[in-house]
C-alpha positions as CSV (number, residue, x, y, z in Angstrom):
1,M,82.1,59.8,164.3
2,T,85.7,60.6,164.1
3,P,88.2,57.9,165.2
4,V,90.3,58.8,168.2
5,D,93.9,57.6,168.7
6,P,94.4,56.7,172.4
7,F,97.9,58.2,172.1
8,D,96.3,61.6,171.5
9,L,94.3,61.5,174.8
10,P,95.6,63.1,178.0
11,E,98.5,61.3,179.6
12,W,96.8,61.2,183.0
13,L,94.3,58.6,181.7
14,G,97.2,56.1,181.7
15,T,99.0,57.2,184.8
16,A,96.5,58.5,187.4
17,E,93.7,57.1,189.5
18,V,90.6,57.7,187.3
19,T,86.9,57.6,188.0
20,W,84.4,57.2,185.2
21,R,81.0,58.5,186.4
22,A,77.7,57.9,184.5
23,L,75.8,61.2,184.4
24,R,72.7,60.0,182.7
25,T,71.3,57.6,180.1
26,E,70.0,59.1,176.9
27,R,68.2,57.9,173.8
28,G,66.5,54.7,175.1
29,G,69.4,53.3,177.0
30,H,71.9,52.9,174.2
31,L,73.8,56.1,175.1
32,I,75.3,56.8,178.6
33,L,76.7,60.2,179.1
34,G,79.6,60.2,181.4
35,V,82.9,61.8,182.5
36,L,86.4,60.6,183.3
37,A,88.0,62.4,186.3
38,G,91.5,62.1,187.6
39,A,94.7,64.2,188.3
40,G,92.6,67.3,188.9
41,A,91.1,67.1,185.4
42,E,87.9,65.9,183.7
43,L,87.2,64.6,180.2
44,P,83.7,63.8,178.9
45,C,83.5,60.1,178.0
46,N,80.3,58.6,176.8
47,L,79.4,55.0,176.0
48,L,77.3,54.1,172.9
49,A,75.8,50.8,171.9
50,V,75.9,50.9,168.1
51,D,73.3,48.3,167.2
52,Q,70.3,50.3,168.4
53,A,68.2,50.6,165.2
54,W,64.8,52.0,166.4
55,P,63.5,54.6,165.8
56,H,66.6,55.1,163.7
57,A,70.1,53.5,163.4
58,V,72.6,55.2,165.6
59,A,75.6,54.1,163.5
60,S,76.2,53.2,159.9
61,A,76.7,49.6,158.8
62,E,80.4,50.3,158.3
63,V,80.8,51.7,161.8
64,R,78.9,48.7,163.3
65,E,81.0,46.3,161.4
66,R,84.2,48.0,162.6
67,V,83.0,48.0,166.2
68,H,82.1,44.3,166.1
69,L,85.5,43.4,164.7
70,T,87.3,45.6,167.2
71,W,85.3,44.0,170.0
72,R,86.0,40.5,168.8
73,N,89.7,41.4,169.0
74,G,89.3,42.3,172.7
75,E,89.4,46.0,172.2
76,V,87.0,49.0,172.2
77,E,86.5,51.5,169.4
78,L,87.2,55.1,170.4
79,V,85.6,58.0,168.5
80,E,84.8,61.6,168.9
81,L,81.0,62.2,168.7
82,D,79.4,65.6,169.2
83,G,82.8,66.8,170.6
84,D,83.1,64.1,173.3
85,L,85.2,61.0,173.6
86,T,82.8,58.1,173.0
87,L,83.5,54.4,173.5
88,L,81.6,52.2,171.1
89,T,80.3,48.7,171.9
90,P,78.2,46.1,170.1
91,G,74.7,45.7,171.3
92,A,71.6,47.9,171.8
93,G,71.9,48.7,175.4
94,F,74.0,48.4,178.6
95,S,74.1,46.3,181.7
96,S,76.5,47.1,184.5
97,S,78.7,44.2,183.5
98,R,78.9,45.6,179.9
99,V,79.9,49.0,181.2
100,M,82.7,47.4,183.2
101,V,84.0,45.4,180.2
102,V,84.0,48.6,178.0
103,L,86.0,50.5,180.6
104,E,88.4,47.7,181.2
105,R,89.1,47.6,177.4
106,F,89.6,51.4,177.5
107,T,92.2,51.1,180.2
108,R,94.2,48.8,178.0
109,A,93.9,51.2,175.1
110,V,95.4,54.0,177.2
111,G,98.0,51.8,178.8
112,A,96.6,52.0,182.3
113,R,96.2,49.3,184.9
114,A,92.5,48.4,185.3
115,D,92.7,48.5,189.1
116,R,93.4,52.3,188.9
117,Y,90.0,52.9,187.4
118,V,86.7,53.1,189.3
119,A,83.2,53.1,187.6
120,A,80.3,55.0,189.3
121,I,76.9,54.1,188.1
122,R,73.6,55.1,189.6
123,L,71.5,52.1,190.7
124,G,68.5,51.6,188.4
125,A,70.1,53.6,185.6
126,L,70.9,50.6,183.4
127,A,69.0,47.6,182.1
128,A,69.3,44.2,183.9
129,D,72.6,42.3,183.5
130,E,72.8,40.3,180.2
């Protein structure tokens, strides 16, 4: 997991109408593969819940601690994982409300207005709301 500076991301993420679309849920629900689309461009953007520990830990203790601290400060941790932008969140899975909070925090990181972002999630793809 390599940290990503929001200022190194494409400018359109902060200026265009953007849709994040969930493509599929992987690895027991703690990883959602997705894509950001806007301004005629696309960028893979996955969501990862870092506290999933079975059958193996998905993140080191150091990463989990950093993610929890970042979250407590009202932000979201951005990393590159397997070549894709990945937004890290505490927890072991996702609800639709958690997805929305992660994306709202991402909009702040890239300097966008939250009302310029849309999230598309397939019904039944996520766990029940927390």
